[in-house]
All heavy atoms as a GROMACS GRO file, in nm:
protein
  515
    1MET      N    1  -1.293  -1.024  -2.217
    1MET     CA    2  -1.384  -1.006  -2.105
    1MET      C    3  -1.330  -0.894  -2.017
    1MET      O    4  -1.209  -0.868  -2.017
    1MET     CB    5  -1.398  -1.136  -2.027
    1MET     CG    6  -1.278  -1.177  -1.944
    1MET     SD    7  -1.316  -1.327  -1.855
    1MET     CE    8  -1.156  -1.360  -1.787
    2PRO      N    9  -1.415  -0.824  -1.943
    2PRO     CA   10  -1.369  -0.714  -1.859
    2PRO      C   11  -1.291  -0.766  -1.736
    2PRO      O   12  -1.313  -0.877  -1.690
    2PRO     CB   13  -1.497  -0.643  -1.817
    2PRO     CG   14  -1.605  -0.742  -1.836
    2PRO     CD   15  -1.560  -0.836  -1.944
    3LEU      N   16  -1.205  -0.682  -1.686
    3LEU     CA   17  -1.125  -0.713  -1.568
    3LEU      C   18  -1.211  -0.752  -1.448
    3LEU      O   19  -1.171  -0.832  -1.365
    3LEU     CB   20  -1.037  -0.592  -1.534
    3LEU     CG   21  -0.945  -0.601  -1.414
    3LEU    CD1   22  -0.845  -0.715  -1.431
    3LEU    CD2   23  -0.872  -0.469  -1.393
    4THR      N   24  -1.332  -0.699  -1.442
    4THR     CA   25  -1.421  -0.725  -1.328
    4THR      C   26  -1.461  -0.872  -1.318
    4THR      O   27  -1.504  -0.915  -1.212
    4THR     CB   28  -1.549  -0.640  -1.338
    4THR    OG1   29  -1.610  -0.663  -1.465
    4THR    CG2   30  -1.517  -0.492  -1.322
    5LEU      N   31  -1.447  -0.950  -1.424
    5LEU     CA   32  -1.486  -1.091  -1.420
    5LEU      C   33  -1.377  -1.182  -1.364
    5LEU      O   34  -1.404  -1.299  -1.337
    5LEU     CB   35  -1.528  -1.139  -1.560
    5LEU     CG   36  -1.655  -1.075  -1.616
    5LEU    CD1   37  -1.688  -1.135  -1.752
    5LEU    CD2   38  -1.772  -1.093  -1.521
    6LEU      N   39  -1.255  -1.130  -1.348
    6LEU     CA   40  -1.150  -1.211  -1.286
    6LEU      C   41  -1.176  -1.222  -1.137
    6LEU      O   42  -1.217  -1.126  -1.073
    6LEU     CB   43  -1.012  -1.150  -1.308
    6LEU     CG   44  -0.956  -1.152  -1.449
    6LEU    CD1   45  -0.816  -1.087  -1.450
    6LEU    CD2   46  -0.946  -1.292  -1.503
    7LYS      N   47  -1.151  -1.338  -1.082
    7LYS     CA   48  -1.168  -1.362  -0.939
    7LYS      C   49  -1.036  -1.332  -0.868
    7LYS      O   50  -0.930  -1.336  -0.929
    7LYS     CB   51  -1.208  -1.508  -0.915
    7LYS     CG   52  -1.330  -1.550  -0.995
    7LYS     CD   53  -1.434  -1.610  -0.905
    7LYS     CE   54  -1.555  -1.659  -0.979
    7LYS     NZ   55  -1.624  -1.559  -1.056
    8PRO      N   56  -1.041  -1.301  -0.738
    8PRO     CA   57  -0.917  -1.278  -0.664
    8PRO      C   58  -0.819  -1.395  -0.681
    8PRO      O   59  -0.857  -1.510  -0.672
    8PRO     CB   60  -0.963  -1.265  -0.519
    8PRO     CG   61  -1.102  -1.211  -0.531
    8PRO     CD   62  -1.158  -1.278  -0.655
    9GLY      N   63  -0.695  -1.362  -0.711
    9GLY     CA   64  -0.592  -1.462  -0.733
    9GLY      C   65  -0.570  -1.496  -0.880
    9GLY      O   66  -0.469  -1.554  -0.915
   10GLU      N   67  -0.663  -1.458  -0.966
   10GLU     CA   68  -0.650  -1.487  -1.110
   10GLU      C   69  -0.567  -1.379  -1.180
   10GLU      O   70  -0.574  -1.262  -1.144
   10GLU     CB   71  -0.787  -1.497  -1.176
   10GLU     CG   72  -0.865  -1.619  -1.138
   10GLU     CD   73  -0.996  -1.632  -1.215
   10GLU    OE1   74  -1.056  -1.529  -1.250
   10GLU    OE2   75  -1.036  -1.747  -1.239
   11SER      N   76  -0.492  -1.423  -1.279
   11SER     CA   77  -0.409  -1.332  -1.359
   11SER      C   78  -0.447  -1.342  -1.506
   11SER      O   79  -0.498  -1.444  -1.550
   11SER     CB   80  -0.262  -1.368  -1.344
   11SER     OG   81  -0.221  -1.352  -1.211
   12SER      N   82  -0.420  -1.236  -1.579
   12SER     CA   83  -0.443  -1.235  -1.722
   12SER      C   84  -0.363  -1.121  -1.783
   12SER      O   85  -0.307  -1.038  -1.712
   12SER     CB   86  -0.592  -1.217  -1.752
   12SER     OG   87  -0.618  -1.236  -1.888
   13LEU      N   88  -0.360  -1.117  -1.916
   13LEU     CA   89  -0.295  -1.008  -1.987
   13LEU      C   90  -0.400  -0.907  -2.032
   13LEU      O   91  -0.511  -0.944  -2.072
   13LEU     CB   92  -0.221  -1.060  -2.110
   13LEU     CG   93  -0.098  -1.146  -2.087
   13LEU    CD1   94  -0.042  -1.194  -2.220
   13LEU    CD2   95   0.007  -1.071  -2.010
   14ILE      N   96  -0.366  -0.781  -2.029
   14ILE     CA   97  -0.456  -0.677  -2.076
   14ILE      C   98  -0.458  -0.681  -2.228
   14ILE      O   99  -0.353  -0.681  -2.293
   14ILE     CB  100  -0.409  -0.539  -2.027
   14ILE    CG1  101  -0.416  -0.535  -1.874
   14ILE    CG2  102  -0.493  -0.427  -2.089
   14ILE    CD1  103  -0.358  -0.411  -1.812
   15THR      N  104  -0.578  -0.689  -2.286
   15THR     CA  105  -0.591  -0.696  -2.431
   15THR      C  106  -0.641  -0.565  -2.492
   15THR      O  107  -0.620  -0.540  -2.610
   15THR     CB  108  -0.687  -0.809  -2.473
   15THR    OG1  109  -0.814  -0.788  -2.412
   15THR    CG2  110  -0.630  -0.944  -2.430
   16ARG      N  111  -0.711  -0.484  -2.412
   16ARG     CA  112  -0.766  -0.358  -2.464
   16ARG      C  113  -0.799  -0.267  -2.348
   16ARG      O  114  -0.843  -0.313  -2.243
   16ARG     CB  115  -0.892  -0.386  -2.546
   16ARG     CG  116  -0.949  -0.264  -2.617
   16ARG     CD  117  -1.073  -0.297  -2.699
   16ARG     NE  118  -1.183  -0.350  -2.620
   16ARG     CZ  119  -1.266  -0.273  -2.548
   16ARG    NH1  120  -1.252  -0.144  -2.545
   16ARG    NH2  121  -1.364  -0.329  -2.480
   17VAL      N  122  -0.781  -0.137  -2.368
   17VAL     CA  123  -0.821  -0.037  -2.269
   17VAL      C  124  -0.916   0.058  -2.340
   17VAL      O  125  -0.879   0.120  -2.440
   17VAL     CB  126  -0.699   0.040  -2.212
   17VAL    CG1  127  -0.745   0.145  -2.112
   17VAL    CG2  128  -0.601  -0.057  -2.145
   18GLY      N  129  -1.038   0.066  -2.292
   18GLY     CA  130  -1.140   0.148  -2.358
   18GLY      C  131  -1.167   0.276  -2.283
   18GLY      O  132  -1.096   0.313  -2.191
   19GLY      N  133  -1.272   0.343  -2.325
   19GLY     CA  134  -1.312   0.469  -2.263
   19GLY      C  135  -1.267   0.588  -2.345
   19GLY      O  136  -1.213   0.574  -2.455
   20SER      N  137  -1.288   0.705  -2.288
   20SER     CA  138  -1.248   0.829  -2.356
   20SER      C  139  -1.097   0.839  -2.358
   20SER      O  140  -1.026   0.766  -2.289
   20SER     CB  141  -1.307   0.950  -2.282
   20SER     OG  142  -1.246   0.962  -2.155
   21ALA      N  143  -1.046   0.932  -2.436
   21ALA     CA  144  -0.900   0.952  -2.444
   21ALA      C  145  -0.842   0.985  -2.307
   21ALA      O  146  -0.735   0.937  -2.270
   21ALA     CB  147  -0.869   1.062  -2.545
   22GLU      N  148  -0.915   1.064  -2.229
   22GLU     CA  149  -0.868   1.101  -2.095
   22GLU      C  150  -0.863   0.980  -2.004
   22GLU      O  151  -0.768   0.962  -1.928
   22GLU     CB  152  -0.959   1.208  -2.035
   22GLU     CG  153  -0.953   1.339  -2.109
   22GLU     CD  154  -1.073   1.427  -2.081
   22GLU    OE1  155  -1.170   1.381  -2.019
   22GLU    OE2  156  -1.068   1.545  -2.122
   23THR      N  157  -0.965   0.895  -2.012
   23THR     CA  158  -0.970   0.773  -1.930
   23THR      C  159  -0.858   0.679  -1.968
   23THR      O  160  -0.789   0.624  -1.882
   23THR     CB  161  -1.106   0.703  -1.946
   23THR    OG1  162  -1.210   0.792  -1.905
   23THR    CG2  163  -1.112   0.577  -1.863
   24ARG      N  164  -0.836   0.660  -2.097
   24ARG     CA  165  -0.727   0.571  -2.143
   24ARG      C  166  -0.592   0.623  -2.097
   24ARG      O  167  -0.507   0.546  -2.053
   24ARG     CB  168  -0.732   0.556  -2.296
   24ARG     CG  169  -0.848   0.471  -2.345
   24ARG     CD  170  -0.834   0.432  -2.491
   24ARG     NE  171  -0.802   0.543  -2.580
   24ARG     CZ  172  -0.893   0.620  -2.641
   24ARG    NH1  173  -1.021   0.596  -2.624
   24ARG    NH2  174  -0.855   0.717  -2.720
   25GLN      N  175  -0.572   0.754  -2.105
   25GLN     CA  176  -0.445   0.814  -2.061
   25GLN      C  177  -0.426   0.795  -1.911
   25GLN      O  178  -0.316   0.761  -1.865
   25GLN     CB  179  -0.440   0.962  -2.096
   25GLN     CG  180  -0.309   1.029  -2.060
   25GLN     CD  181  -0.192   0.973  -2.139
   25GLN    OE1  182  -0.200   0.956  -2.259
   25GLN    NE2  183  -0.082   0.943  -2.071
   26PHE      N  184  -0.531   0.813  -1.832
   26PHE     CA  185  -0.525   0.795  -1.688
   26PHE      C  186  -0.487   0.651  -1.654
   26PHE      O  187  -0.396   0.627  -1.572
   26PHE     CB  188  -0.660   0.830  -1.625
   26PHE     CG  189  -0.668   0.800  -1.478
   26PHE    CD1  190  -0.604   0.883  -1.386
   26PHE    CD2  191  -0.738   0.690  -1.432
   26PHE    CE1  192  -0.610   0.854  -1.250
   26PHE    CE2  193  -0.744   0.661  -1.296
   26PHE     CZ  194  -0.681   0.744  -1.205
   27LEU      N  195  -0.553   0.555  -1.718
   27LEU     CA  196  -0.524   0.414  -1.692
   27LEU      C  197  -0.383   0.377  -1.739
   27LEU      O  198  -0.313   0.300  -1.672
   27LEU     CB  199  -0.629   0.325  -1.759
   27LEU     CG  200  -0.769   0.332  -1.696
   27LEU    CD1  201  -0.870   0.259  -1.783
   27LEU    CD2  202  -0.767   0.276  -1.555
   28GLU      N  203  -0.341   0.433  -1.852
   28GLU     CA  204  -0.205   0.407  -1.901
   28GLU      C  205  -0.101   0.458  -1.802
   28GLU      O  206   0.000   0.393  -1.777
   28GLU     CB  207  -0.186   0.473  -2.037
   28GLU     CG  208  -0.049   0.446  -2.098
   28GLU     CD  209  -0.033   0.509  -2.235
   28GLU    OE1  210  -0.125   0.494  -2.318
   28GLU    OE2  211   0.070   0.574  -2.256
   29ASN      N  212  -0.127   0.574  -1.741
   29ASN     CA  213  -0.036   0.630  -1.642
   29ASN      C  214  -0.026   0.541  -1.518
   29ASN      O  215   0.076   0.541  -1.450
   29ASN     CB  216  -0.077   0.771  -1.602
   29ASN     CG  217  -0.054   0.871  -1.712
   29ASN    OD1  218   0.023   0.847  -1.805
   29ASN    ND2  219  -0.123   0.984  -1.706
   30LEU      N  220  -0.132   0.467  -1.488
   30LEU     CA  221  -0.131   0.373  -1.376
   30LEU      C  222  -0.063   0.241  -1.412
   30LEU      O  223  -0.038   0.159  -1.325
   30LEU     CB  224  -0.274   0.344  -1.328
   30LEU     CG  225  -0.346   0.459  -1.259
   30LEU    CD1  226  -0.490   0.418  -1.226
   30LEU    CD2  227  -0.273   0.500  -1.132
   31GLY      N  228  -0.036   0.219  -1.542
   31GLY     CA  229   0.032   0.098  -1.585
   31GLY      C  230  -0.055   0.002  -1.664
   31GLY      O  231  -0.009  -0.105  -1.703
   32PHE      N  232  -0.180   0.038  -1.688
   32PHE     CA  233  -0.271  -0.049  -1.762
   32PHE      C  234  -0.249  -0.031  -1.912
   32PHE      O  235  -0.314   0.050  -1.977
   32PHE     CB  236  -0.417  -0.019  -1.725
   32PHE     CG  237  -0.449  -0.054  -1.582
   32PHE    CD1  238  -0.438   0.040  -1.482
   32PHE    CD2  239  -0.487  -0.183  -1.548
   32PHE    CE1  240  -0.466   0.008  -1.350
   32PHE    CE2  241  -0.515  -0.216  -1.417
   32PHE     CZ  242  -0.504  -0.121  -1.317
   33VAL      N  243  -0.152  -0.106  -1.965
   33VAL     CA  244  -0.112  -0.099  -2.105
   33VAL      C  245  -0.134  -0.237  -2.167
   33VAL      O  246  -0.113  -0.340  -2.101
   33VAL     CB  247   0.037  -0.059  -2.116
   33VAL    CG1  248   0.081  -0.051  -2.260
   33VAL    CG2  249   0.060   0.074  -2.045
   34VAL      N  250  -0.177  -0.240  -2.292
   34VAL     CA  251  -0.201  -0.366  -2.363
   34VAL      C  252  -0.075  -0.454  -2.356
   34VAL      O  253   0.036  -0.408  -2.379
   34VAL     CB  254  -0.241  -0.340  -2.510
   34VAL    CG1  255  -0.248  -0.470  -2.588
   34VAL    CG2  256  -0.374  -0.267  -2.516
   35GLY      N  257  -0.098  -0.582  -2.321
   35GLY     CA  258   0.010  -0.678  -2.311
   35GLY      C  259   0.069  -0.692  -2.172
   35GLY      O  260   0.151  -0.780  -2.147
   36THR      N  261   0.028  -0.608  -2.079
   36THR     CA  262   0.080  -0.611  -1.943
   36THR      C  263   0.001  -0.712  -1.859
   36THR      O  264  -0.122  -0.711  -1.861
   36THR     CB  265   0.070  -0.471  -1.877
   36THR    OG1  266   0.137  -0.378  -1.959
   36THR    CG2  267   0.129  -0.471  -1.737
   37PRO      N  268   0.071  -0.799  -1.782
   37PRO     CA  269  -0.001  -0.891  -1.694
   37PRO      C  270  -0.062  -0.816  -1.576
   37PRO      O  271  -0.004  -0.720  -1.525
   37PRO     CB  272   0.106  -0.989  -1.648
   37PRO     CG  273   0.236  -0.931  -1.684
   37PRO     CD  274   0.213  -0.821  -1.782
   38VAL      N  275  -0.180  -0.861  -1.535
   38VAL     CA  276  -0.249  -0.801  -1.420
   38VAL      C  277  -0.306  -0.915  -1.336
   38VAL      O  278  -0.356  -1.013  -1.388
   38VAL     CB  279  -0.360  -0.702  -1.467
   38VAL    CG1  280  -0.465  -0.771  -1.550
   38VAL    CG2  281  -0.422  -0.631  -1.350
   39THR      N  282  -0.296  -0.901  -1.204
   39THR     CA  283  -0.349  -1.001  -1.110
   39THR      C  284  -0.446  -0.933  -1.016
   39THR      O  285  -0.413  -0.830  -0.956
   39THR     CB  286  -0.234  -1.064  -1.027
   39THR    OG1  287  -0.139  -1.121  -1.115
   39THR    CG2  288  -0.288  -1.172  -0.933
   40VAL      N  289  -0.566  -0.990  -1.000
   40VAL     CA  290  -0.664  -0.936  -0.907
   40VAL      C  291  -0.629  -0.984  -0.767
   40VAL      O  292  -0.612  -1.104  -0.743
   40VAL     CB  293  -0.807  -0.980  -0.944
   40VAL    CG1  294  -0.907  -0.935  -0.840
   40VAL    CG2  295  -0.844  -0.925  -1.081
   41VAL      N  296  -0.617  -0.890  -0.674
   41VAL     CA  297  -0.586  -0.924  -0.535
   41VAL      C  298  -0.716  -0.942  -0.457
   41VAL      O  299  -0.736  -1.042  -0.390
   41VAL     CB  300  -0.499  -0.815  -0.469
   41VAL    CG1  301  -0.478  -0.844  -0.321
   41VAL    CG2  302  -0.368  -0.802  -0.541
   42SER      N  303  -0.805  -0.842  -0.466
   42SER     CA  304  -0.932  -0.850  -0.395
   42SER      C  305  -1.030  -0.750  -0.453
   42SER      O  306  -0.994  -0.662  -0.532
   42SER     CB  307  -0.913  -0.823  -0.246
   42SER     OG  308  -0.871  -0.690  -0.225
   43GLU      N  309  -1.154  -0.767  -0.409
   43GLU     CA  310  -1.260  -0.674  -0.447
   43GLU      C  311  -1.325  -0.627  -0.318
   43GLU      O  312  -1.362  -0.709  -0.233
   43GLU     CB  313  -1.363  -0.742  -0.537
   43GLU     CG  314  -1.470  -0.648  -0.584
   43GLU     CD  315  -1.570  -0.715  -0.678
   43GLU    OE1  316  -1.546  -0.829  -0.718
   43GLU    OE2  317  -1.671  -0.651  -0.707
   44LEU      N  318  -1.335  -0.497  -0.300
   44LEU     CA  319  -1.386  -0.442  -0.176
   44LEU      C  320  -1.481  -0.327  -0.206
   44LEU      O  321  -1.438  -0.226  -0.264
   44LEU     CB  322  -1.269  -0.394  -0.088
   44LEU     CG  323  -1.302  -0.340   0.048
   44LEU    CD1  324  -1.362  -0.451   0.136
   44LEU    CD2  325  -1.176  -0.287   0.115
   45ASN      N  326  -1.606  -0.342  -0.170
   45ASN     CA  327  -1.707  -0.238  -0.191
   45ASN      C  328  -1.713  -0.189  -0.336
   45ASN      O  329  -1.728  -0.070  -0.361
   45ASN     CB  330  -1.682  -0.120  -0.098
   45ASN     CG  331  -1.695  -0.156   0.047
   45ASN    OD1  332  -1.772  -0.245   0.083
   45ASN    ND2  333  -1.618  -0.090   0.131
   46GLY      N  334  -1.696  -0.280  -0.431
   46GLY     CA  335  -1.704  -0.244  -0.571
   46GLY      C  336  -1.571  -0.200  -0.630
   46GLY      O  337  -1.556  -0.195  -0.751
   47ASN      N  338  -1.474  -0.167  -0.546
   47ASN     CA  339  -1.341  -0.132  -0.595
   47ASN      C  340  -1.259  -0.258  -0.610
   47ASN      O  341  -1.276  -0.355  -0.536
   47ASN     CB  342  -1.271  -0.036  -0.498
   47ASN     CG  343  -1.343   0.097  -0.488
   47ASN    OD1  344  -1.395   0.146  -0.586
   47ASN    ND2  345  -1.346   0.152  -0.369
   48ILE      N  346  -1.168  -0.258  -0.706
   48ILE     CA  347  -1.086  -0.375  -0.733
   48ILE      C  348  -0.941  -0.339  -0.706
   48ILE      O  349  -0.892  -0.236  -0.754
   48ILE     CB  350  -1.106  -0.423  -0.877
   48ILE    CG1  351  -1.251  -0.467  -0.896
   48ILE    CG2  352  -1.010  -0.535  -0.912
   48ILE    CD1  353  -1.286  -0.507  -1.035
   49ILE      N  354  -0.873  -0.424  -0.630
   49ILE     CA  355  -0.731  -0.406  -0.604
   49ILE      C  356  -0.656  -0.506  -0.690
   49ILE      O  357  -0.686  -0.625  -0.687
   49ILE     CB  358  -0.698  -0.425  -0.455
   49ILE    CG1  359  -0.775  -0.324  -0.372
   49ILE    CG2  360  -0.547  -0.412  -0.432
   49ILE    CD1  361  -0.765  -0.345  -0.223
   50VAL      N  362  -0.563  -0.457  -0.770
   50VAL     CA  363  -0.486  -0.542  -0.861
   50VAL      C  364  -0.337  -0.518  -0.840
   50VAL      O  365  -0.296  -0.416  -0.785
   50VAL     CB  366  -0.522  -0.515  -1.009
   50VAL    CG1  367  -0.668  -0.542  -1.036
   50VAL    CG2  368  -0.487  -0.374  -1.050
   51ILE      N  369  -0.259  -0.615  -0.886
   51ILE     CA  370  -0.114  -0.596  -0.892
   51ILE      C  371  -0.080  -0.582  -1.039
   51ILE      O  372  -0.112  -0.668  -1.120
   51ILE     CB  373  -0.038  -0.715  -0.831
   51ILE    CG1  374  -0.066  -0.724  -0.682
   51ILE    CG2  375   0.113  -0.700  -0.855
   51ILE    CD1  376  -0.001  -0.842  -0.612
   52ILE      N  377  -0.016  -0.471  -1.072
   52ILE     CA  378   0.028  -0.445  -1.208
   52ILE      C  379   0.167  -0.383  -1.201
   52ILE      O  380   0.190  -0.290  -1.123
   52ILE     CB  381  -0.073  -0.356  -1.284
   52ILE    CG1  382  -0.038  -0.346  -1.430
   52ILE    CG2  383  -0.086  -0.220  -1.222
   52ILE    CD1  384  -0.153  -0.309  -1.519
   53LYS      N  385   0.260  -0.440  -1.275
   53LYS     CA  386   0.400  -0.394  -1.273
   53LYS      C  387   0.454  -0.389  -1.130
   53LYS      O  388   0.515  -0.290  -1.089
   53LYS     CB  389   0.413  -0.259  -1.342
   53LYS     CG  390   0.378  -0.263  -1.489
   53LYS     CD  391   0.409  -0.134  -1.558
   53LYS     CE  392   0.379  -0.147  -1.706
   53LYS     NZ  393   0.406  -0.024  -1.779
   54GLU      N  394   0.427  -0.495  -1.053
   54GLU     CA  395   0.476  -0.512  -0.916
   54GLU      C  396   0.426  -0.404  -0.820
   54GLU      O  397   0.487  -0.377  -0.718
   54GLU     CB  398   0.628  -0.519  -0.914
   54GLU     CG  399   0.682  -0.635  -0.996
   54GLU     CD  400   0.833  -0.644  -0.993
   54GLU    OE1  401   0.896  -0.576  -0.910
   54GLU    OE2  402   0.887  -0.719  -1.075
   55THR      N  403   0.312  -0.340  -0.853
   55THR     CA  404   0.253  -0.237  -0.769
   55THR      C  405   0.106  -0.268  -0.747
   55THR      O  406   0.037  -0.308  -0.840
   55THR     CB  407   0.266  -0.098  -0.837
   55THR    OG1  408   0.403  -0.074  -0.865
   55THR    CG2  409   0.212   0.012  -0.750
   56ARG      N  410   0.059  -0.248  -0.624
   56ARG     CA  411  -0.083  -0.264  -0.598
   56ARG      C  412  -0.155  -0.135  -0.633
   56ARG      O  413  -0.114  -0.027  -0.592
   56ARG     CB  414  -0.108  -0.295  -0.450
   56ARG     CG  415  -0.075  -0.435  -0.414
   56ARG     CD  416  -0.106  -0.461  -0.270
   56ARG     NE  417  -0.065  -0.596  -0.238
   56ARG     CZ  418  -0.137  -0.682  -0.170
   56ARG    NH1  419  -0.253  -0.647  -0.124
   56ARG    NH2  420  -0.092  -0.802  -0.147
   57VAL      N  421  -0.263  -0.150  -0.709
   57VAL     CA  422  -0.342  -0.035  -0.753
   57VAL      C  423  -0.489  -0.065  -0.726
   57VAL      O  424  -0.536  -0.175  -0.756
   57VAL     CB  425  -0.321  -0.008  -0.904
   57VAL    CG1  426  -0.407   0.107  -0.952
   57VAL    CG2  427  -0.175   0.018  -0.934
   58ALA      N  428  -0.560   0.032  -0.670
   58ALA     CA  429  -0.704   0.018  -0.650
   58ALA      C  430  -0.775   0.105  -0.754
   58ALA      O  431  -0.741   0.222  -0.771
   58ALA     CB  432  -0.742   0.062  -0.509
   59ILE      N  433  -0.870   0.045  -0.823
   59ILE     CA  434  -0.949   0.120  -0.921
   59ILE      C  435  -1.097   0.091  -0.899
   59ILE      O  436  -1.134  -0.013  -0.844
   59ILE     CB  437  -0.910   0.086  -1.068
   59ILE    CG1  438  -0.924  -0.063  -1.096
   59ILE    CG2  439  -0.769   0.134  -1.098
   59ILE    CD1  440  -0.904  -0.099  -1.242
   60SER      N  441  -1.179   0.183  -0.942
   60SER     CA  442  -1.324   0.167  -0.926
   60SER      C  443  -1.374   0.062  -1.025
   60SER      O  444  -1.310   0.032  -1.126
   60SER     CB  445  -1.395   0.300  -0.951
   60SER     OG  446  -1.382   0.337  -1.086
   61ARG      N  447  -1.491   0.011  -0.996
   61ARG     CA  448  -1.554  -0.087  -1.084
   61ARG      C  449  -1.578  -0.026  -1.222
   61ARG      O  450  -1.564  -0.092  -1.324
   61ARG     CB  451  -1.685  -0.135  -1.021
   61ARG     CG  452  -1.759  -0.238  -1.104
   61ARG     CD  453  -1.873  -0.299  -1.022
   61ARG     NE  454  -1.898  -0.434  -1.059
   61ARG     CZ  455  -1.821  -0.539  -1.031
   61ARG    NH1  456  -1.709  -0.521  -0.966
   61ARG    NH2  457  -1.853  -0.661  -1.069
   62GLU      N  458  -1.616   0.103  -1.226
   62GLU     CA  459  -1.642   0.172  -1.352
   62GLU      C  460  -1.517   0.175  -1.440
   62GLU      O  461  -1.525   0.158  -1.562
   62GLU     CB  462  -1.692   0.315  -1.328
   62GLU     CG  463  -1.830   0.323  -1.266
   62GLU     CD  464  -1.831   0.297  -1.116
   62GLU    OE1  465  -1.725   0.315  -1.050
   62GLU    OE2  466  -1.934   0.255  -1.064
   63MET      N  467  -1.401   0.196  -1.379
   63MET     CA  468  -1.275   0.193  -1.455
   63MET      C  469  -1.239   0.052  -1.495
   63MET      O  470  -1.192   0.028  -1.607
   63MET     CB  471  -1.161   0.253  -1.371
   63MET     CG  472  -1.169   0.399  -1.353
   63MET     SD  473  -1.125   0.483  -1.504
   63MET     CE  474  -1.123   0.649  -1.448
   64ALA      N  475  -1.258  -0.043  -1.406
   64ALA     CA  476  -1.220  -0.184  -1.433
   64ALA      C  477  -1.300  -0.241  -1.549
   64ALA      O  478  -1.248  -0.324  -1.624
   64ALA     CB  479  -1.241  -0.268  -1.307
   65VAL      N  480  -1.423  -0.198  -1.568
   65VAL     CA  481  -1.505  -0.247  -1.679
   65VAL      C  482  -1.446  -0.206  -1.812
   65VAL      O  483  -1.461  -0.277  -1.912
   65VAL     CB  484  -1.651  -0.194  -1.664
   65VAL    CG1  485  -1.732  -0.217  -1.789
   65VAL    CG2  486  -1.718  -0.259  -1.545
   66LYS      N  487  -1.372  -0.097  -1.818
   66LYS     CA  488  -1.314  -0.047  -1.942
   66LYS      C  489  -1.186  -0.122  -1.981
   66LYS      O  490  -1.133  -0.102  -2.090
   66LYS     CB  491  -1.283   0.102  -1.928
   66LYS     CG  492  -1.407   0.186  -1.906
   66LYS     CD  493  -1.371   0.330  -1.884
   66LYS     CE  494  -1.481   0.422  -1.844
   66LYS     NZ  495  -1.614   0.396  -1.876
   67ILE      N  496  -1.137  -0.209  -1.892
   67ILE     CA  497  -1.012  -0.284  -1.917
   67ILE      C  498  -1.048  -0.427  -1.956
   67ILE      O  499  -1.107  -0.500  -1.877
   67ILE     CB  500  -0.922  -0.283  -1.793
   67ILE    CG1  501  -0.888  -0.139  -1.754
   67ILE    CG2  502  -0.796  -0.362  -1.818
   67ILE    CD1  503  -0.826  -0.125  -1.617
   68ALA      N  504  -1.012  -0.466  -2.078
   68ALA     CA  505  -1.040  -0.602  -2.127
   68ALA      C  506  -0.916  -0.688  -2.105
   68ALA      O  507  -0.803  -0.644  -2.126
   68ALA     CB  508  -1.078  -0.600  -2.273
   69VAL      N  509  -0.940  -0.812  -2.062
   69VAL     CA  510  -0.831  -0.908  -2.041
   69VAL      C  511  -0.856  -1.033  -2.121
   69VAL      O  512  -0.967  -1.061  -2.161
   69VAL     CB  513  -0.812  -0.942  -1.891
   69VAL    CG1  514  -0.763  -0.822  -1.816
   69VAL    CG2  515  -0.940  -0.995  -1.830
   0.00000   0.00000   0.00000
């Protein structure tokens, strides 16, 4: 299921990162790698704030849909 379906406070492991090669590389540089735990902190105006590798990262809903958990 896409990352956007997790509710604030829920955690899961990343199972797949989709999109173009450029999008996958961008997300990988932010820490979104298969097998990495991710926790949703909040959702604000369509953007999602997550904790990944002990860092808070904000990504757009369009990017979050490409991340499967």
